[in-house]
C-alpha positions in Angstrom: 121.4 86.9 64.2 125.2 85.3 64.3 125.2 82.4 66.7 127.4 83.5 69.8 131.0 82.7 70.2 131.0 79.8 72.7 133.2 80.4 76.0 135.4 78.4 77.4 134.0 79.1 81.1 131.9 77.0 83.0 128.2 77.2 83.0 126.2 79.2 84.6 123.0 77.1 86.4 119.1 78.8 86.3 116.7 77.0 88.5 113.2 77.2 86.9 111.9 77.4 83.7 109.1 80.0 84.0 109.2 83.4 82.3 112.2 84.7 84.2 114.3 81.8 84.3 113.6 81.3 80.4 114.4 84.7 79.8 117.7 84.4 82.0 119.4 81.3 80.6 118.5 83.0 77.1 120.9 86.5 77.7 123.2 84.1 79.3 123.5 82.0 76.5 123.1 85.1 73.7 126.5 86.6 75.8 128.2 83.4 74.4 128.1 81.6 78.1 126.9 77.6 78.1 124.2 77.5 80.7 122.3 74.7 82.5 118.5 75.2 83.3 116.9 73.4 85.5 113.4 72.6 85.4 111.8 70.4 87.9 108.4 69.8 85.6 107.3 67.3 84.5 109.1 65.4 87.4 107.4 67.2 90.3 104.2 69.7 89.0 102.5 72.2 90.6 99.0 72.8 91.8 98.6 75.9 89.1 101.0 74.4 85.9 99.1 72.4 83.3 101.9 71.4 81.1 105.6 70.6 81.1 106.9 73.8 78.5 109.0 76.4 79.6 107.4 79.6 80.2 104.1 78.5 80.5 101.0 81.1 81.2 99.3 79.8 84.6 97.3 82.7 85.0 95.6 85.4 82.5 97.5 85.2 78.7 97.5 88.8 78.7 100.8 91.1 78.7 98.4 94.3 79.2 98.8 97.6 77.3 101.8 97.6 74.5 101.5 101.4 74.1 104.9 102.3 75.1 104.2 106.0 74.4 101.2 106.0 78.3 101.5 103.4 79.4 104.3 101.7 82.1 104.3 97.9 80.9 104.0 99.3 77.1 107.2 100.9 78.0 108.6 98.0 79.2 107.9 95.6 76.4 109.5 98.3 73.7 112.7 98.2 76.5 112.4 94.3 76.7 112.4 93.9 72.7 115.4 96.4 72.2 117.2 94.2 74.8 116.5 90.9 72.6 114.4 89.6 75.1 113.1 85.8 74.1 110.1 86.2 76.4 108.8 89.4 74.1 109.9 88.0 71.0 107.3 84.7 71.7 104.7 87.0 72.5 105.2 89.2 69.6 104.8 85.8 67.4 102.2 84.1 69.1 99.9 87.3 69.5 96.1 87.2 69.7 93.5 90.2 68.9 93.5 91.9 72.4 92.9 95.3 71.3 95.8 97.9 72.3 96.5 95.0 75.0 99.7 92.4 74.1 97.8 89.3 74.6 99.3 85.9 73.5 98.2 82.1 72.6 99.3 80.5 75.9 100.4 77.0 73.8 101.9 78.3 71.0 103.7 80.7 73.3 105.7 78.7 75.5 106.4 76.1 72.3 108.3 78.8 70.8 110.3 79.5 73.9 110.7 75.9 74.6 111.8 75.4 71.1 114.6 78.4 71.1 115.8 77.2 74.5 116.4 73.7 73.1 118.3 74.7 69.9 120.2 77.0 71.4 123.8 75.4 71.1 124.7 77.1 74.7 121.8 75.5 76.7 121.2 72.6 78.3 118.2 71.9 79.9 117.7 69.3 83.2 114.5 68.0 84.5 115.3 67.6 87.9 113.4 69.3 91.1 116.2 70.6 93.6 115.0 70.3 97.1 118.3 72.3 98.5 120.3 74.9 98.1 122.6 74.0 94.8 126.1 72.8 95.7 128.9 75.0 96.3 131.0 73.3 93.0 128.0 76.2 91.1 129.5 79.2 91.6 127.6 81.3 89.5 123.4 80.7 90.1 120.1 82.6 89.1 117.2 81.0 91.3 114.2 81.9 89.5 111.8 79.6 91.1 108.9 82.4 91.0 105.2 81.9 93.2 105.3 78.3 93.0 108.6 77.9 94.7 108.3 74.0 96.1 108.4 73.7 99.6 112.0 72.2 100.1 113.6 74.5 98.3 111.6 77.6 100.0 112.9 75.7 103.4 116.2 76.1 102.2 116.0 79.3 101.0 114.8 80.5 104.3 117.3 78.8 106.4 120.1 80.9 104.3 118.6 84.4 104.9 116.9 84.1 108.0 113.6 85.6 107.4 110.5 84.3 109.0 108.2 83.2 106.0 108.8 83.1 102.9 105.4 82.0 101.5 102.3 83.4 102.8 98.8 85.6 102.2 99.9 88.6 100.7 97.3 91.1 101.8 98.0 94.4 99.9 97.1 98.0 100.5 96.3 100.2 97.3 99.0 103.0 96.1 98.1 106.1 94.5 99.8 108.7 92.4 101.3 111.4 95.2 100.1 114.1 92.5 96.5 112.8 92.1 95.5 113.9 95.7 93.3 116.7 96.3 95.3 118.6 99.1 92.6 121.2 99.5 91.0 118.3 101.2 93.6 116.7 102.2 96.5 117.7 105.0 100.6 117.1 105.8 101.2 116.1 109.6 102.2 113.1 111.8 100.5 112.3 114.4 100.8 114.1 117.3 103.8 116.2 115.5 105.9 113.2 115.7 109.3 113.2 113.7 110.4 110.2 112.2 114.1 108.9 111.5 114.3 111.3 108.5 113.3 114.4 111.1 109.9 114.7 108.9 107.0 115.9 111.4 104.5 115.7 108.4 106.0 112.4 107.1 101.6 111.5 106.3 99.3 112.8 104.0 95.9 112.9 105.7 92.3 112.7 104.4 89.2 113.1 107.0 85.7 112.0 107.4 83.2 113.0 108.9 80.9 110.3 110.8 78.7 109.8 107.9 81.2 109.4 105.5 83.0 107.0 108.1 79.9 104.8 108.4 79.4 104.6 104.9 82.9 103.7 103.9 82.2 101.0 106.9 79.4 99.7 105.2 80.6 99.9 101.6 83.7 97.4 102.8 81.6 95.3 104.6 79.2 94.8 101.7 81.6 94.9 98.7 82.6 91.8 96.3 85.5 90.0 97.8 88.0 87.7 96.0 87.9 83.8 96.8 90.9 81.7 97.7 92.0 78.8 95.3 92.1 75.4 96.8 95.6 75.4 97.0 95.8 78.8 99.0 93.8 77.5 101.6 96.6 76.5 104.4 98.9 79.3 103.4 99.0 82.1 106.4 98.1 85.7 106.7 101.6 87.8 105.8 102.9 88.8 109.2 99.5 88.4 110.6 98.2 91.5 108.5 94.9 91.5 108.2 92.5 93.1 105.3 90.8 95.9 106.2 87.6 94.7 105.5 88.0 91.7 107.9 88.8 94.3 110.6 85.1 96.5 109.5 83.2 93.2 110.0 84.9 92.6 113.8 83.1 96.1 114.5 82.2 98.9 113.1 84.6 101.4 115.4 87.3 98.8 115.0 88.6 100.8 112.0 88.3 104.2 113.7 90.5 103.3 116.9 92.6 101.1 114.0 94.2 102.6 111.2 91.6 105.4 110.8 92.1 106.3 114.4 91.6 110.2 114.4 94.1 111.0 117.8 97.1 113.3 117.4 96.1 115.4 114.4 94.4 118.5 113.2 93.1 119.6 110.0 94.0 122.8 109.2 91.3 122.9 106.5 88.6 123.3 109.6 90.1 124.8 112.2 88.1 123.7 115.7 86.5 121.0 114.2 87.9 117.4 115.0 87.4 114.6 112.2 85.8 111.5 113.0 88.0 109.4 111.3 91.2 109.9 109.4 92.6 108.0 106.9 96.7 108.4 106.4 98.8 107.6 103.4 102.1 106.9 103.7 105.1 107.9 101.2 105.9 104.7 99.7 109.3 105.1 97.5 112.3 107.1 97.8 111.2 109.5 94.9 108.0 110.9 96.9 105.8 110.0 94.2 103.6 107.1 95.5 101.7 106.8 98.5 100.4 104.0 100.1 96.7 103.7 102.3 97.9 102.9 105.1 96.4 99.7 107.2 94.0 99.1 104.1 95.2 96.1 103.0 92.2 94.4 101.1 90.6 91.8 99.4 88.1 93.4 97.9 87.6 92.9 94.0 89.6 95.9 91.8 86.2 97.2 90.6 84.8 97.4 94.0 88.2 99.3 95.7 88.3 101.8 92.6 84.7 102.7 93.5 84.9 102.4 97.8 88.1 104.4 98.3 87.2 107.5 95.9 84.6 108.0 98.0 86.9 109.3 100.7 87.7 113.3 101.0 91.1 114.4 98.7 90.8 110.7 96.9 87.9 111.3 94.5 90.4 111.4 91.6 93.0 109.3 92.6 95.2 107.6 90.2 96.2 103.8 91.7 99.5 102.9 90.4 98.4 99.6 92.6 95.0 98.4 93.6 95.2 95.9 97.1 95.0 92.1 96.6 95.3 88.9 98.5 96.8 85.7 97.1 99.5 83.5 97.6 102.7 84.9 97.2 106.4 83.8 97.5 109.1 86.7 97.6 112.3 88.2 98.9 112.8 90.7 101.4 115.2 92.0 98.8 115.7 95.8 99.9 117.4 93.9 102.6 118.6 90.9 101.3 119.8 91.6 97.4 122.3 93.8 96.7 122.2 95.9 93.4 123.2 93.0 91.0 120.2 91.0 92.5 122.8 88.5 94.1 122.4 87.4 97.6 124.6 89.7 100.1 124.6 86.4 102.4 126.2 84.3 99.6 126.8 86.1 96.4 127.0 83.2 94.1 123.3 83.0 94.4 121.3 85.2 92.3 117.7 86.0 92.3 115.1 87.0 89.6 112.1 86.8 88.7 108.2 87.1 91.4 110.6 85.9 94.0 112.0 89.5 93.9 109.4 90.8 94.9 107.4 92.3 91.1 104.2 91.4 90.2 103.0 90.6 86.4 104.7 88.4 83.4 106.6 90.9 82.1 108.5 92.4 85.0 109.4 88.8 86.1 110.6 88.4 82.5 112.5 91.6 82.9 114.0 90.9 86.4 114.9 87.4 84.3 117.2 89.8 81.8 119.1 91.6 84.2 119.9 89.1 86.3 121.0 86.6 83.2 122.8 89.7 81.4 124.4 90.2 85.6 125.3 86.6 86.0 127.0 86.6 82.2 129.2 89.9 82.8 130.4 88.5 86.2 131.4 85.0 84.2 133.2 86.9 82.0 135.4 89.3 83.9 133.2 92.3 83.2 131.2 94.9 85.2 127.8 95.2 83.8 125.7 98.3 85.7 122.0 98.7 86.1 120.1 100.3 83.5 119.7 104.1 84.0 116.6 104.9 86.5 114.7 106.8 84.2 114.4 103.4 82.2 111.6 100.9 83.5 114.3 98.3 83.9 116.2 100.7 85.6 113.3 101.5 88.2 111.9 98.1 88.6 115.8 97.3 90.0 116.0 100.5 91.8 112.5 99.1 93.7 113.5 96.1 94.6 117.2 96.3 95.5 116.9 100.2 97.7 113.8 102.3 95.9 111.6 101.4 98.8 111.0 102.8 102.2 111.2 100.3 104.9 108.5 101.2 107.4 108.8 101.3 111.1 107.5 97.5 113.0 104.3 98.6 113.8 101.4 95.8 115.3 103.6 93.0 115.0 104.7 93.6 111.4 108.2 93.3 110.6 108.5 94.3 107.4 106.6 96.6 104.7 108.5 95.7 101.3 105.2 94.5 99.1 105.4 93.3 95.2 104.8 95.8 92.7 103.9 95.6 89.1 105.8 99.0 86.6 104.5 101.6 86.6 105.1 105.7 85.9 105.4 106.9 89.7 108.7 104.3 89.7 110.2 106.2 87.7 112.2 109.9 88.4 109.8 112.5 87.8 110.3 115.1 85.0 111.7 118.5 85.5 109.1 121.1 86.5 105.6 120.5 85.7 105.7 119.0 82.5 103.9 120.1 78.9 101.1 123.0 79.1 100.9 123.1 75.6 100.5 122.0 72.7 102.8 122.2 69.7 100.2 124.6 68.5 100.3 126.4 71.7 96.9 125.1 73.0 96.3 124.6 76.7 96.0 121.3 77.5 93.6 119.7 79.6 94.8 117.9 82.9 94.2 114.6 81.2 95.9 115.7 78.6 98.9 116.9 80.3 99.0 113.7 82.1 99.3 111.3 79.0 101.7 114.3 77.4 103.8 114.0 80.6 103.9 110.0 80.3 104.8 110.6 76.6 108.1 112.5 77.4 109.1 110.0 80.3 108.8 106.8 78.0 111.0 109.1 75.2 113.3 109.9 78.4 113.4 106.3 79.1 114.5 104.5 75.6 116.9 107.2 75.0 118.5 106.2 78.3 118.4 102.6 77.2 119.6 103.0 73.9 122.5 104.9 75.5 123.2 102.2 78.3 123.2 99.2 75.3 125.8 101.5 73.1 128.2 101.6 76.2 127.9 97.9 76.8 128.4 96.9 73.2 130.8 99.4 72.6 132.9 97.8 76.0 132.4 94.1 74.4 
C-alpha cells in the first residue's frame, strides 16, 4: 500500500494504546492525518498488563470464531479486514492453531502492532499518563482507555459527564434470541396489563414455574459454580447495587419469588385457572425486538452452569443465548445517553470515545469501535462527513447499539440505568425479510438447525455487500 499523503492539518490525539487506541491511531494515519498516541505504560502500569507493548492482550489470546458465514464475530473479522484493520492484519500474521477460531501469539501480535505504528511517518507515540481531561487546545481527541482506565482520568471523565459511576462490578443478565423462546409455554403480558411508555400492555415474555420447578431452580442457583474475584477487583462496588440472582437466592428460598420472579398480576393463557408459583420475565433488549433479557437475572454463575440451569426454565429449554451473564470489573459510559452517532461526547464534542469504554465487549469489538472512531475523527479533521456503516453490517450494528439501539429501561429498585456491554451477535442486525430459507438449493426441506445456519449466512452476505457499497462510496467521495 502506498504511503498516505501527509496533511497540513494539526494532529489528532488518541489516549490509550490498547486494541481500540492502536486501531484508531492506524486509521487516522492511513487517512493522511498526523496523530499522537498517548500511552501511560511503562511509566504507569495496571494490575493486568505485563509489558509496555501496544495492543497487549491481557486476558484470552483468542479472537473467537473466524467463520464469517455463520458466526457474528467471524463476520466482524471479515468486515475489519476489508477496512484495512491493523488489529486483524497483525492477528492473521501471528495466528496459532485453534481450530475454527482465530487465536494469536500474544507477544508476536503486540510486537507487530507496535512496530507498524512506530514506523508510520504520521504517528508519534508519547509515553505519558493523562490525569485530567485533555487540554482545550486538543480540538480532536479519541479516548480509548478501556476497562482499566486510570483512576485519575476516570474521575475527570465522571466530572464532565455528570454520571454517578464509571468503574464497578458489572453483574450482567443473560440475553436470549427471541426466536428461540418456546411460546407454547411462555406468553406475552405486562404485570397487571400495565401499559409502558410505548403503550404496550404485553411488553414482557413470561415463563411460568410450578412449586417443584421453582424449588429445584433455586437449589441449582445455590449449588452452581461461581466465578471468583481477582485481587485487583476486590474493592470495586456492585453496579448500581445490583445483586446477582444466586446471592438473592442464598438470602432465603422465597426471596426470588417475591423479587424478580414474583407471580402476581399475571395470568397464564395456557393454563386457565391455574396460577403459576413463580414467573421468569424477559424484557425486550434492543429496538429490533430480536433480543430479550432475563429480568433481574444478573449472575456470576460460570457459563456452563448458566446454560444448564436457565434451560430448565419452562419456555427456555431450547434458548439460544446472545450473551450469558457475568460479573467483572468494568469501566464504560452510559453511551446511548452520553454519545452521539459519531461517538462524540455530547457535552464536549471534541472528545470521542472508542473501545470497551463505549459499552462493547471483546477484543474484536473494541478494535471495531477504534476503527470507527478513528475514521470519524480523520474525516472531521479533513472537513468531510462520514456516516456510520449501514445497520445491516456488524460494524453498523455495534455502533447503533451503543448510540441508540438499546432500550433504556425504567428505573426500578434504585437502579438508574440499564445499558450493558455487548458482544457482536446476529440479534443486533436487522432481521431478514420473511422467515428466511426453508429449502436448500436442491429443494430439500431444511431442518431447524440448518435453517438457522442458512439464515446467518444470508445475513452475513447481506452485511458484506452493504459494507462494500459503503466503502466504495467513501472512496468515491475522497
